[in-house]
Every structure is written in structure tokens, then in C-alpha cells.
N, CA, C and O atoms as a GROMACS GRO file, in nm:
protein
  572
    1UNK      N    1  10.685  10.509  11.106
    1UNK     CA    2  10.679  10.370  11.064
    1UNK      C    3  10.598  10.363  10.934
    1UNK      O    4  10.483  10.407  10.930
    2UNK      N    5  10.657  10.307  10.830
    2UNK     CA    6  10.589  10.299  10.702
    2UNK      C    7  10.522  10.163  10.685
    2UNK      O    8  10.559  10.065  10.750
    3UNK      N    9  10.425  10.159  10.597
    3UNK     CA   10  10.352  10.036  10.570
    3UNK      C   11  10.439   9.941  10.488
    3UNK      O   12  10.508   9.984  10.395
    4UNK      N   13  10.437   9.814  10.523
    4UNK     CA   14  10.516   9.714  10.451
    4UNK      C   15  10.439   9.665  10.329
    4UNK      O   16  10.322   9.629  10.339
    5UNK      N   17  10.506   9.663  10.215
    5UNK     CA   18  10.451   9.607  10.093
    5UNK      C   19  10.546   9.498  10.044
    5UNK      O   20  10.666   9.522  10.033
    6UNK      N   21  10.494   9.380  10.013
    6UNK     CA   22  10.582   9.272   9.968
    6UNK      C   23  10.640   9.301   9.830
    6UNK      O   24  10.572   9.356   9.743
    7UNK      N   25  10.766   9.265   9.811
    7UNK     CA   26  10.832   9.281   9.681
    7UNK      C   27  10.792   9.164   9.591
    7UNK      O   28  10.740   9.063   9.639
    8UNK      N   29  10.817   9.177   9.464
    8UNK     CA   30  10.777   9.074   9.367
    8UNK      C   31  10.848   8.941   9.396
    8UNK      O   32  10.787   8.835   9.378
    9UNK      N   33  10.972   8.944   9.439
    9UNK     CA   34  11.046   8.822   9.467
    9UNK      C   35  11.006   8.754   9.598
    9UNK      O   36  11.034   8.636   9.617
   10UNK      N   37  10.941   8.827   9.686
   10UNK     CA   38  10.902   8.772   9.815
   10UNK      C   39  10.770   8.697   9.811
   10UNK      O   40  10.736   8.626   9.906
   11UNK      N   41  10.694   8.711   9.701
   11UNK     CA   42  10.562   8.649   9.692
   11UNK      C   43  10.580   8.505   9.646
   11UNK      O   44  10.618   8.479   9.532
   12UNK      N   45  10.551   8.411   9.736
   12UNK     CA   46  10.560   8.268   9.703
   12UNK      C   47  10.422   8.220   9.662
   12UNK      O   48  10.328   8.221   9.742
   13UNK      N   49  10.410   8.179   9.537
   13UNK     CA   50  10.280   8.138   9.486
   13UNK      C   51  10.262   7.987   9.499
   13UNK      O   52  10.352   7.910   9.466
   14UNK      N   53  10.146   7.947   9.547
   14UNK     CA   54  10.110   7.806   9.558
   14UNK      C   55  10.021   7.768   9.441
   14UNK      O   56   9.969   7.854   9.371
   15UNK      N   57  10.003   7.639   9.421
   15UNK     CA   58   9.913   7.586   9.320
   15UNK      C   59   9.804   7.509   9.391
   15UNK      O   60   9.832   7.427   9.479
   16UNK      N   61   9.679   7.534   9.353
   16UNK     CA   62   9.565   7.464   9.410
   16UNK      C   63   9.485   7.397   9.300
   16UNK      O   64   9.475   7.449   9.189
   17UNK      N   65   9.428   7.281   9.332
   17UNK     CA   66   9.336   7.211   9.242
   17UNK      C   67   9.198   7.217   9.305
   17UNK      O   68   9.181   7.181   9.422
   18UNK      N   69   9.100   7.263   9.227
   18UNK     CA   70   8.962   7.274   9.273
   18UNK      C   71   8.876   7.184   9.186
   18UNK      O   72   8.878   7.196   9.063
   19UNK      N   73   8.800   7.094   9.249
   19UNK     CA   74   8.709   7.006   9.176
   19UNK      C   75   8.571   7.071   9.175
   19UNK      O   76   8.510   7.090   9.280
   20UNK      N   77   8.523   7.105   9.055
   20UNK     CA   78   8.396   7.178   9.042
   20UNK      C   79   8.276   7.086   9.025
   20UNK      O   80   8.165   7.136   9.008
   21UNK      N   81   8.294   6.956   9.028
   21UNK     CA   82   8.182   6.866   8.999
   21UNK      C   83   8.076   6.874   9.108
   21UNK      O   84   8.106   6.858   9.227
   22UNK      N   85   7.952   6.898   9.066
   22UNK     CA   86   7.839   6.901   9.157
   22UNK      C   87   7.825   7.028   9.239
   22UNK      O   88   7.738   7.035   9.325
   23UNK      N   89   7.908   7.129   9.214
   23UNK     CA   90   7.902   7.252   9.291
   23UNK      C   91   7.840   7.363   9.206
   23UNK      O   92   7.844   7.357   9.083
   24UNK      N   93   7.784   7.462   9.272
   24UNK     CA   94   7.721   7.574   9.201
   24UNK      C   95   7.827   7.661   9.135
   24UNK      O   96   7.932   7.689   9.194
   25UNK      N   97   7.799   7.704   9.014
   25UNK     CA   98   7.895   7.780   8.934
   25UNK      C   99   7.939   7.908   9.004
   25UNK      O  100   8.059   7.935   9.013
   26UNK      N  101   7.846   7.988   9.053
   26UNK     CA  102   7.880   8.115   9.114
   26UNK      C  103   7.960   8.101   9.243
   26UNK      O  104   8.048   8.182   9.271
   27UNK      N  105   7.929   7.999   9.320
   27UNK     CA  106   8.002   7.979   9.446
   27UNK      C  107   8.146   7.937   9.421
   27UNK      O  108   8.238   7.985   9.487
   28UNK      N  109   8.164   7.848   9.325
   28UNK     CA  110   8.301   7.805   9.291
   28UNK      C  111   8.378   7.924   9.234
   28UNK      O  112   8.492   7.947   9.272
   29UNK      N  113   8.315   7.999   9.144
   29UNK     CA  114   8.382   8.110   9.078
   29UNK      C  115   8.423   8.218   9.178
   29UNK      O  116   8.532   8.274   9.166
   30UNK      N  117   8.338   8.249   9.274
   30UNK     CA  118   8.372   8.354   9.369
   30UNK      C  119   8.487   8.312   9.461
   30UNK      O  120   8.571   8.394   9.496
   31UNK      N  121   8.490   8.185   9.499
   31UNK     CA  122   8.599   8.139   9.584
   31UNK      C  123   8.730   8.128   9.507
   31UNK      O  124   8.837   8.155   9.562
   32UNK      N  125   8.723   8.089   9.380
   32UNK     CA  126   8.842   8.085   9.296
   32UNK      C  127   8.894   8.226   9.274
   32UNK      O  128   9.016   8.248   9.276
   33UNK      N  129   8.805   8.322   9.254
   33UNK     CA  130   8.845   8.462   9.234
   33UNK      C  131   8.916   8.515   9.359
   33UNK      O  132   9.014   8.590   9.347
   34UNK      N  133   8.869   8.479   9.477
   34UNK     CA  134   8.937   8.521   9.601
   34UNK      C  135   9.079   8.469   9.608
   34UNK      O  136   9.169   8.541   9.651
   35UNK      N  137   9.100   8.345   9.566
   35UNK     CA  138   9.234   8.287   9.568
   35UNK      C  139   9.323   8.358   9.466
   35UNK      O  140   9.438   8.388   9.495
   36UNK      N  141   9.270   8.384   9.345
   36UNK     CA  142   9.347   8.450   9.241
   36UNK      C  143   9.385   8.593   9.280
   36UNK      O  144   9.496   8.638   9.251
   37UNK      N  145   9.294   8.662   9.346
   37UNK     CA  146   9.321   8.799   9.389
   37UNK      C  147   9.424   8.801   9.502
   37UNK      O  148   9.506   8.893   9.510
   38UNK      N  149   9.421   8.699   9.588
   38UNK     CA  150   9.518   8.691   9.697
   38UNK      C  151   9.460   8.723   9.831
   38UNK      O  152   9.535   8.743   9.927
   39UNK      N  153   9.328   8.730   9.843
   39UNK     CA  154   9.267   8.763   9.971
   39UNK      C  155   9.281   8.652  10.074
   39UNK      O  156   9.252   8.673  10.192
   40UNK      N  157   9.326   8.535  10.032
   40UNK     CA  158   9.350   8.424  10.125
   40UNK      C  159   9.485   8.439  10.194
   40UNK      O  160   9.510   8.376  10.296
   41UNK      N  161   9.573   8.523  10.138
   41UNK     CA  162   9.708   8.540  10.191
   41UNK      C  163   9.713   8.649  10.296
   41UNK      O  164   9.641   8.748  10.285
   42UNK      N  165   9.796   8.634  10.398
   42UNK     CA  166   9.810   8.740  10.498
   42UNK      C  167   9.881   8.863  10.442
   42UNK      O  168   9.870   8.971  10.501
   43UNK      N  169   9.954   8.850  10.330
   43UNK     CA  170  10.025   8.963  10.270
   43UNK      C  171   9.942   9.029  10.160
   43UNK      O  172  10.000   9.091  10.071
   44UNK      N  173   9.811   9.018  10.164
   44UNK     CA  174   9.726   9.075  10.061
   44UNK      C  175   9.745   9.226  10.052
   44UNK      O  176   9.742   9.297  10.152
   45UNK      N  177   9.765   9.272   9.930
   45UNK     CA  178   9.775   9.415   9.901
   45UNK      C  179   9.687   9.442   9.780
   45UNK      O  180   9.702   9.374   9.678
   46UNK      N  181   9.595   9.538   9.787
   46UNK     CA  182   9.498   9.557   9.678
   46UNK      C  183   9.560   9.589   9.542
   46UNK      O  184   9.504   9.550   9.439
   47UNK      N  185   9.673   9.658   9.539
   47UNK     CA  186   9.730   9.700   9.411
   47UNK      C  187   9.844   9.611   9.364
   47UNK      O  188   9.913   9.646   9.268
   48UNK      N  189   9.866   9.496   9.430
   48UNK     CA  190   9.968   9.400   9.388
   48UNK      C  191   9.902   9.265   9.364
   48UNK      O  192   9.799   9.233   9.424
   49UNK      N  193   9.962   9.187   9.277
   49UNK     CA  194   9.912   9.053   9.250
   49UNK      C  195   9.979   8.957   9.348
   49UNK      O  196  10.090   8.911   9.324
   50UNK      N  197   9.910   8.926   9.457
   50UNK     CA  198   9.964   8.837   9.560
   50UNK      C  199   9.894   8.702   9.560
   50UNK      O  200   9.910   8.623   9.653
   51UNK      N  201   9.815   8.675   9.456
   51UNK     CA  202   9.735   8.553   9.452
   51UNK      C  203   9.812   8.430   9.409
   51UNK      O  204   9.928   8.437   9.370
   52UNK      N  205   9.744   8.317   9.419
   52UNK     CA  206   9.802   8.187   9.385
   52UNK      C  207   9.744   8.136   9.253
   52UNK      O  208   9.649   8.194   9.199
   53UNK      N  209   9.802   8.028   9.203
   53UNK     CA  210   9.754   7.964   9.081
   53UNK      C  211   9.642   7.866   9.118
   53UNK      O  212   9.645   7.803   9.223
   54UNK      N  213   9.541   7.856   9.030
   54UNK     CA  214   9.429   7.766   9.054
   54UNK      C  215   9.404   7.683   8.929
   54UNK      O  216   9.398   7.735   8.818
   55UNK      N  217   9.390   7.551   8.948
   55UNK     CA  218   9.354   7.459   8.842
   55UNK      C  219   9.215   7.405   8.875
   55UNK      O  220   9.196   7.342   8.979
   56UNK      N  221   9.118   7.431   8.787
   56UNK     CA  222   8.981   7.383   8.808
   56UNK      C  223   8.960   7.263   8.717
   56UNK      O  224   8.982   7.270   8.596
   57UNK      N  225   8.918   7.152   8.777
   57UNK     CA  226   8.892   7.031   8.699
   57UNK      C  227   8.741   7.001   8.702
   57UNK      O  228   8.668   7.053   8.786
   58UNK      N  229   8.697   6.916   8.609
   58UNK     CA  230   8.556   6.878   8.595
   58UNK      C  231   8.466   6.998   8.574
   58UNK      O  232   8.362   7.011   8.638
   59UNK      N  233   8.506   7.086   8.484
   59UNK     CA  234   8.429   7.208   8.458
   59UNK      C  235   8.293   7.177   8.395
   59UNK      O  236   8.199   7.254   8.411
   60UNK      N  237   8.283   7.065   8.324
   60UNK     CA  238   8.156   7.032   8.259
   60UNK      C  239   8.052   6.979   8.357
   60UNK      O  240   7.935   6.968   8.322
   61UNK      N  241   8.092   6.947   8.479
   61UNK     CA  242   8.000   6.891   8.579
   61UNK      C  243   7.950   6.996   8.678
   61UNK      O  244   7.884   6.961   8.776
   62UNK      N  245   7.980   7.123   8.652
   62UNK     CA  246   7.932   7.228   8.741
   62UNK      C  247   7.781   7.243   8.722
   62UNK      O  248   7.729   7.225   8.612
   63UNK      N  249   7.711   7.277   8.829
   63UNK     CA  250   7.566   7.290   8.818
   63UNK      C  251   7.526   7.435   8.836
   63UNK      O  252   7.596   7.514   8.901
   64UNK      N  253   7.412   7.469   8.777
   64UNK     CA  254   7.355   7.600   8.799
   64UNK      C  255   7.212   7.580   8.845
   64UNK      O  256   7.149   7.479   8.812
   65UNK      N  257   7.161   7.674   8.920
   65UNK     CA  258   7.033   7.656   8.986
   65UNK      C  259   6.922   7.722   8.908
   65UNK      O  260   6.946   7.805   8.820
   66UNK      N  261   6.802   7.686   8.940
   66UNK     CA  262   6.684   7.749   8.883
   66UNK      C  263   6.667   7.720   8.735
   66UNK      O  264   6.701   7.611   8.688
   67UNK      N  265   6.615   7.817   8.664
   67UNK     CA  266   6.587   7.804   8.521
   67UNK      C  267   6.702   7.856   8.435
   67UNK      O  268   6.685   7.875   8.314
   68UNK      N  269   6.818   7.878   8.495
   68UNK     CA  270   6.929   7.937   8.421
   68UNK      C  271   6.976   7.850   8.306
   68UNK      O  272   7.024   7.903   8.205
   69UNK      N  273   6.964   7.719   8.318
   69UNK     CA  274   7.010   7.634   8.208
   69UNK      C  275   6.930   7.657   8.081
   69UNK      O  276   6.982   7.635   7.971
   70UNK      N  277   6.805   7.701   8.092
   70UNK     CA  278   6.725   7.732   7.974
   70UNK      C  279   6.730   7.881   7.938
   70UNK      O  280   6.711   7.916   7.822
   71UNK      N  281   6.754   7.969   8.037
   71UNK     CA  282   6.741   8.112   8.014
   71UNK      C  283   6.872   8.188   7.998
   71UNK      O  284   6.873   8.295   7.937
   72UNK      N  285   6.981   8.135   8.050
   72UNK     CA  286   7.107   8.209   8.050
   72UNK      C  287   7.163   8.219   7.909
   72UNK      O  288   7.168   8.121   7.835
   73UNK      N  289   7.204   8.341   7.871
   73UNK     CA  290   7.258   8.368   7.738
   73UNK      C  291   7.390   8.444   7.754
   73UNK      O  292   7.396   8.542   7.829
   74UNK      N  293   7.494   8.400   7.683
   74UNK     CA  294   7.623   8.469   7.682
   74UNK      C  295   7.628   8.558   7.560
   74UNK      O  296   7.597   8.514   7.449
   75UNK      N  297   7.667   8.684   7.579
   75UNK     CA  298   7.674   8.779   7.469
   75UNK      C  299   7.815   8.833   7.454
   75UNK      O  300   7.887   8.850   7.553
   76UNK      N  301   7.853   8.859   7.329
   76UNK     CA  302   7.979   8.927   7.302
   76UNK      C  303   7.958   9.011   7.178
   76UNK      O  304   7.865   8.988   7.100
   77UNK      N  305   8.045   9.107   7.160
   77UNK     CA  306   8.032   9.198   7.046
   77UNK      C  307   8.160   9.190   6.964
   77UNK      O  308   8.270   9.202   7.020
   78UNK      N  309   8.148   9.172   6.833
   78UNK     CA  310   8.264   9.153   6.748
   78UNK      C  311   8.338   9.282   6.718
   78UNK      O  312   8.456   9.279   6.683
   79UNK      N  313   8.271   9.395   6.730
   79UNK     CA  314   8.332   9.523   6.698
   79UNK      C  315   8.283   9.579   6.567
   79UNK      O  316   8.316   9.693   6.533
   80UNK      N  317   8.207   9.503   6.494
   80UNK     CA  318   8.151   9.549   6.367
   80UNK      C  319   8.003   9.585   6.385
   80UNK      O  320   7.939   9.536   6.478
   81UNK      N  321   7.949   9.669   6.298
   81UNK     CA  322   7.807   9.701   6.307
   81UNK      C  323   7.721   9.575   6.295
   81UNK      O  324   7.741   9.494   6.205
   82UNK      N  325   7.628   9.560   6.386
   82UNK     CA  326   7.543   9.441   6.386
   82UNK      C  327   7.616   9.316   6.431
   82UNK      O  328   7.572   9.205   6.401
   83UNK      N  329   7.726   9.332   6.503
   83UNK     CA  330   7.811   9.218   6.539
   83UNK      C  331   7.783   9.158   6.675
   83UNK      O  332   7.873   9.098   6.734
   84UNK      N  333   7.663   9.172   6.727
   84UNK     CA  334   7.629   9.111   6.855
   84UNK      C  335   7.612   8.960   6.836
   84UNK      O  336   7.530   8.917   6.754
   85UNK      N  337   7.687   8.880   6.909
   85UNK     CA  338   7.679   8.735   6.900
   85UNK      C  339   7.629   8.681   7.033
   85UNK      O  340   7.679   8.719   7.139
   86UNK      N  341   7.531   8.593   7.028
   86UNK     CA  342   7.476   8.534   7.149
   86UNK      C  343   7.488   8.383   7.142
   86UNK      O  344   7.486   8.324   7.034
   87UNK      N  345   7.499   8.322   7.260
   87UNK     CA  346   7.507   8.177   7.269
   87UNK      C  347   7.438   8.133   7.398
   87UNK      O  348   7.462   8.191   7.504
   88UNK      N  349   7.355   8.034   7.389
   88UNK     CA  350   7.283   7.985   7.506
   88UNK      C  351   7.375   7.900   7.593
   88UNK      O  352   7.476   7.846   7.546
   89UNK      N  353   7.340   7.890   7.721
   89UNK     CA  354   7.421   7.815   7.817
   89UNK      C  355   7.437   7.669   7.775
   89UNK      O  356   7.547   7.616   7.781
   90UNK      N  357   7.329   7.606   7.734
   90UNK     CA  358   7.335   7.463   7.700
   90UNK      C  359   7.428   7.438   7.582
   90UNK      O  360   7.501   7.338   7.581
   91UNK      N  361   7.427   7.526   7.483
   91UNK     CA  362   7.515   7.509   7.367
   91UNK      C  363   7.660   7.528   7.406
   91UNK      O  364   7.748   7.456   7.359
   92UNK      N  365   7.686   7.627   7.491
   92UNK     CA  366   7.824   7.651   7.534
   92UNK      C  367   7.874   7.536   7.622
   92UNK      O  368   7.992   7.501   7.617
   93UNK      N  369   7.786   7.477   7.701
   93UNK     CA  370   7.825   7.365   7.786
   93UNK      C  371   7.871   7.246   7.701
   93UNK      O  372   7.964   7.175   7.738
   94UNK      N  373   7.806   7.225   7.589
   94UNK     CA  374   7.845   7.117   7.498
   94UNK      C  375   7.971   7.153   7.422
   94UNK      O  376   8.062   7.071   7.408
   95UNK      N  377   7.977   7.276   7.371
   95UNK     CA  378   8.086   7.317   7.284
   95UNK      C  379   8.216   7.344   7.359
   95UNK      O  380   8.322   7.294   7.320
   96UNK      N  381   8.209   7.422   7.466
   96UNK     CA  382   8.330   7.463   7.537
   96UNK      C  383   8.300   7.489   7.684
   96UNK      O  384   8.284   7.605   7.722
   97UNK      N  385   8.290   7.384   7.767
   97UNK     CA  386   8.250   7.405   7.908
   97UNK      C  387   8.354   7.481   7.990
   97UNK      O  388   8.320   7.538   8.093
   98UNK      N  389   8.480   7.482   7.946
   98UNK     CA  390   8.582   7.554   8.021
   98UNK      C  391   8.554   7.704   8.021
   98UNK      O  392   8.582   7.772   8.120
   99UNK      N  393   8.500   7.755   7.911
   99UNK     CA  394   8.474   7.898   7.898
   99UNK      C  395   8.368   7.947   7.996
   99UNK      O  396   8.369   8.064   8.035
  100UNK      N  397   8.277   7.859   8.037
  100UNK     CA  398   8.174   7.898   8.134
  100UNK      C  399   8.240   7.938   8.266
  100UNK      O  400   8.208   8.042   8.323
  101UNK      N  401   8.330   7.855   8.314
  101UNK     CA  402   8.400   7.885   8.440
  101UNK      C  403   8.493   8.004   8.423
  101UNK      O  404   8.500   8.090   8.511
  102UNK      N  405   8.565   8.011   8.312
  102UNK     CA  406   8.657   8.122   8.289
  102UNK      C  407   8.583   8.256   8.286
  102UNK      O  408   8.630   8.353   8.345
  103UNK      N  409   8.468   8.260   8.218
  103UNK     CA  410   8.392   8.385   8.211
  103UNK      C  411   8.337   8.424   8.347
  103UNK      O  412   8.336   8.543   8.381
  104UNK      N  413   8.291   8.327   8.424
  104UNK     CA  414   8.236   8.357   8.556
  104UNK      C  415   8.344   8.415   8.648
  104UNK      O  416   8.318   8.510   8.722
  105UNK      N  417   8.464   8.359   8.644
  105UNK     CA  418   8.573   8.409   8.728
  105UNK      C  419   8.623   8.543   8.675
  105UNK      O  420   8.651   8.634   8.753
  106UNK      N  421   8.634   8.556   8.544
  106UNK     CA  422   8.684   8.680   8.483
  106UNK      C  423   8.599   8.799   8.523
  106UNK      O  424   8.653   8.907   8.547
  107UNK      N  425   8.469   8.781   8.530
  107UNK     CA  426   8.380   8.892   8.563
  107UNK      C  427   8.383   8.928   8.711
  107UNK      O  428   8.326   9.029   8.751
  108UNK      N  429   8.449   8.845   8.793
  108UNK     CA  430   8.463   8.875   8.936
  108UNK      C  431   8.598   8.936   8.970
  108UNK      O  432   8.621   8.975   9.084
  109UNK      N  433   8.687   8.946   8.872
  109UNK     CA  434   8.818   9.004   8.893
  109UNK      C  435   8.817   9.152   8.854
  109UNK      O  436   8.725   9.197   8.785
  110UNK      N  437   8.919   9.227   8.897
  110UNK     CA  438   8.925   9.368   8.857
  110UNK      C  439   8.935   9.383   8.705
  110UNK      O  440   8.997   9.301   8.638
  111UNK      N  441   8.872   9.489   8.653
  111UNK     CA  442   8.872   9.513   8.508
  111UNK      C  443   8.991   9.601   8.471
  111UNK      O  444   8.973   9.706   8.409
  112UNK      N  445   9.112   9.559   8.506
  112UNK     CA  446   9.234   9.634   8.480
  112UNK      C  447   9.341   9.538   8.428
  112UNK      O  448   9.316   9.419   8.411
  113UNK      N  449   9.460   9.592   8.405
  113UNK     CA  450   9.574   9.508   8.365
  113UNK      C  451   9.606   9.407   8.474
  113UNK      O  452   9.647   9.294   8.446
  114UNK      N  453   9.588   9.448   8.599
  114UNK     CA  454   9.613   9.359   8.711
  114UNK      C  455   9.516   9.241   8.710
  114UNK      O  456   9.556   9.128   8.737
  115UNK      N  457   9.390   9.267   8.678
  115UNK     CA  458   9.292   9.160   8.667
  115UNK      C  459   9.324   9.063   8.555
  115UNK      O  460   9.303   8.943   8.569
  116UNK      N  461   9.375   9.114   8.443
  116UNK     CA  462   9.415   9.029   8.332
  116UNK      C  463   9.531   8.939   8.373
  116UNK      O  464   9.535   8.821   8.336
  117UNK      N  465   9.623   8.994   8.450
  117UNK     CA  466   9.736   8.913   8.498
  117UNK      C  467   9.690   8.807   8.597
  117UNK      O  468   9.741   8.695   8.598
  118UNK      N  469   9.593   8.842   8.681
  118UNK     CA  470   9.538   8.745   8.776
  118UNK      C  471   9.468   8.631   8.703
  118UNK      O  472   9.480   8.516   8.743
  119UNK      N  473   9.396   8.663   8.597
  119UNK     CA  474   9.324   8.562   8.520
  119UNK      C  475   9.419   8.465   8.451
  119UNK      O  476   9.381   8.350   8.426
  120UNK      N  477   9.540   8.508   8.420
  120UNK     CA  478   9.636   8.418   8.354
  120UNK      C  479   9.682   8.306   8.447
  120UNK      O  480   9.741   8.208   8.400
  121UNK      N  481   9.656   8.318   8.577
  121UNK     CA  482   9.692   8.212   8.672
  121UNK      C  483   9.581   8.110   8.691
  121UNK      O  484   9.593   8.020   8.774
  122UNK      N  485   9.473   8.122   8.614
  122UNK     CA  486   9.361   8.028   8.620
  122UNK      C  487   9.372   7.930   8.504
  122UNK      O  488   9.386   7.970   8.389
  123UNK      N  489   9.365   7.801   8.535
  123UNK     CA  490   9.364   7.695   8.433
  123UNK      C  491   9.239   7.611   8.456
  123UNK      O  492   9.217   7.561   8.567
  124UNK      N  493   9.157   7.595   8.352
  124UNK     CA  494   9.031   7.522   8.364
  124UNK      C  495   9.034   7.406   8.265
  124UNK      O  496   9.071   7.424   8.149
  125UNK      N  497   8.993   7.286   8.313
  125UNK     CA  498   8.994   7.166   8.229
  125UNK      C  499   8.861   7.094   8.238
  125UNK      O  500   8.792   7.096   8.340
  126UNK      N  501   8.826   7.030   8.126
  126UNK     CA  502   8.698   6.961   8.114
  126UNK      C  503   8.691   6.836   8.201
  126UNK      O  504   8.594   6.817   8.273
  127UNK      N  505   8.789   6.752   8.196
  127UNK     CA  506   8.788   6.628   8.271
  127UNK      C  507   8.861   6.640   8.403
  127UNK      O  508   8.883   6.750   8.454
  128UNK      N  509   8.899   6.525   8.460
  128UNK     CA  510   8.970   6.528   8.587
  128UNK      C  511   9.121   6.517   8.570
  128UNK      O  512   9.193   6.505   8.669
  129UNK      N  513   9.171   6.523   8.447
  129UNK     CA  514   9.315   6.519   8.421
  129UNK      C  515   9.363   6.660   8.386
  129UNK      O  516   9.293   6.736   8.320
  130UNK      N  517   9.484   6.693   8.433
  130UNK     CA  518   9.544   6.822   8.400
  130UNK      C  519   9.696   6.805   8.391
  130UNK      O  520   9.751   6.717   8.456
  131UNK      N  521   9.764   6.888   8.313
  131UNK     CA  522   9.908   6.873   8.292
  131UNK      C  523   9.995   6.948   8.392
  131UNK      O  524  10.109   6.981   8.359
  132UNK      N  525   9.946   6.977   8.510
  132UNK     CA  526  10.020   7.058   8.606
  132UNK      C  527  10.067   6.977   8.728
  132UNK      O  528  10.078   7.031   8.838
  133UNK      N  529  10.093   6.850   8.708
  133UNK     CA  530  10.139   6.766   8.819
  133UNK      C  531  10.278   6.806   8.867
  133UNK      O  532  10.311   6.788   8.984
  134UNK      N  533  10.360   6.861   8.778
  134UNK     CA  534  10.497   6.899   8.815
  134UNK      C  535  10.499   7.011   8.918
  134UNK      O  536  10.597   7.024   8.992
  135UNK      N  537  10.394   7.092   8.925
  135UNK     CA  538  10.389   7.202   9.021
  135UNK      C  539  10.345   7.155   9.160
  135UNK      O  540  10.343   7.234   9.254
  136UNK      N  541  10.310   7.027   9.173
  136UNK     CA  542  10.266   6.968   9.300
  136UNK      C  543  10.153   7.049   9.363
  136UNK      O  544  10.169   7.103   9.473
  137UNK      N  545  10.038   7.058   9.295
  137UNK     CA  546   9.928   7.138   9.348
  137UNK      C  547   9.861   7.071   9.467
  137UNK      O  548   9.853   6.948   9.475
  138UNK      N  549   9.812   7.153   9.559
  138UNK     CA  550   9.736   7.105   9.673
  138UNK      C  551   9.589   7.101   9.635
  138UNK      O  552   9.542   7.183   9.556
  139UNK      N  553   9.515   7.005   9.690
  139UNK     CA  554   9.372   6.998   9.667
  139UNK      C  555   9.305   7.097   9.762
  139UNK      O  556   9.323   7.089   9.884
  140UNK      N  557   9.227   7.188   9.707
  140UNK     CA  558   9.161   7.290   9.786
  140UNK      C  559   9.014   7.254   9.800
  140UNK      O  560   8.942   7.246   9.700
  141UNK      N  561   8.969   7.233   9.921
  141UNK     CA  562   8.828   7.206   9.948
  141UNK      C  563   8.758   7.339   9.968
  141UNK      O  564   8.791   7.415  10.058
  142UNK      N  565   8.661   7.367   9.883
  142UNK     CA  566   8.587   7.492   9.894
  142UNK      C  567   8.470   7.472   9.990
  142UNK      O  568   8.404   7.368   9.988
  143UNK      N  569   8.445   7.571  10.072
  143UNK     CA  570   8.340   7.561  10.172
  143UNK      C  571   8.203   7.577  10.113
  143UNK      O  572   8.103   7.572  10.185
   0.00000   0.00000   0.00000
């Protein structure tokens, strides 16, 4: 008896809407990452993308605990000598709050081509409006 693996056409993907207002950043990100990876599905397979699509709304209203709002710094490297770029949490929250949630979820996904494909199913929006009504997303209450 061989192990059953779902084929690409057999994977039915759902759409979920997650409201991040008033919730902790890490908790929302970890639960969204679980949905994107597919661990919520009974057909979960580690080397296949069996996850669902997630739309996160109210990304600017996410909260972080402790002194992180003053101390947290995002770093990236441009690829050139001396190209380290840093940005504080408060500045990024004003400039581009969607990137805060995207980066938190991205760092919880696999660092492979499969993880990149999983991340493409994440849509993050600043307000409570999103253009994915045609997909008839379900509202997902995170625990």
C-alpha cells in the first residue's frame, strides 16, 4: 500500500479574510503562515503547496507588545558595499504598514521556492476594504 499524495488538480483552495486590528503581530502572522502552508487541511503534505489564500485587512491596526515599537529595527542589504539599510518600526508603520505583516509571515514560511509560492497567496491591505470580493472569502476568526 503506497502513501497517497494529492495531485495539483485535486487541491481545492479556499479564500480567508483575517482582521488584524487589535491583535498581536506575531500571533496573527504565525496563524496566517499555518493557513498558507496548509497545515489546516487534512491533505497536508510537507513538500506540496496545499495551503489556502489569505487576505489580511487592517494591517495598520496590528499591535506589538513591550518596547518593540521603539526598539524594533528592520534591516535589508542592497548588495553593494556599505549597503545596509535600516528602518525603525514606527517609520515603517507610517510609510508602508502592509510590509510589516508581509515580512512577519514571510520569515515564518520555508526559505525555498515553495515558500515563495506560498507567500504569493498572501494579500495584505491597510484598511478594511479589499478587491477580492469575487472569490467569496470566508471570515477566519483566529484563536
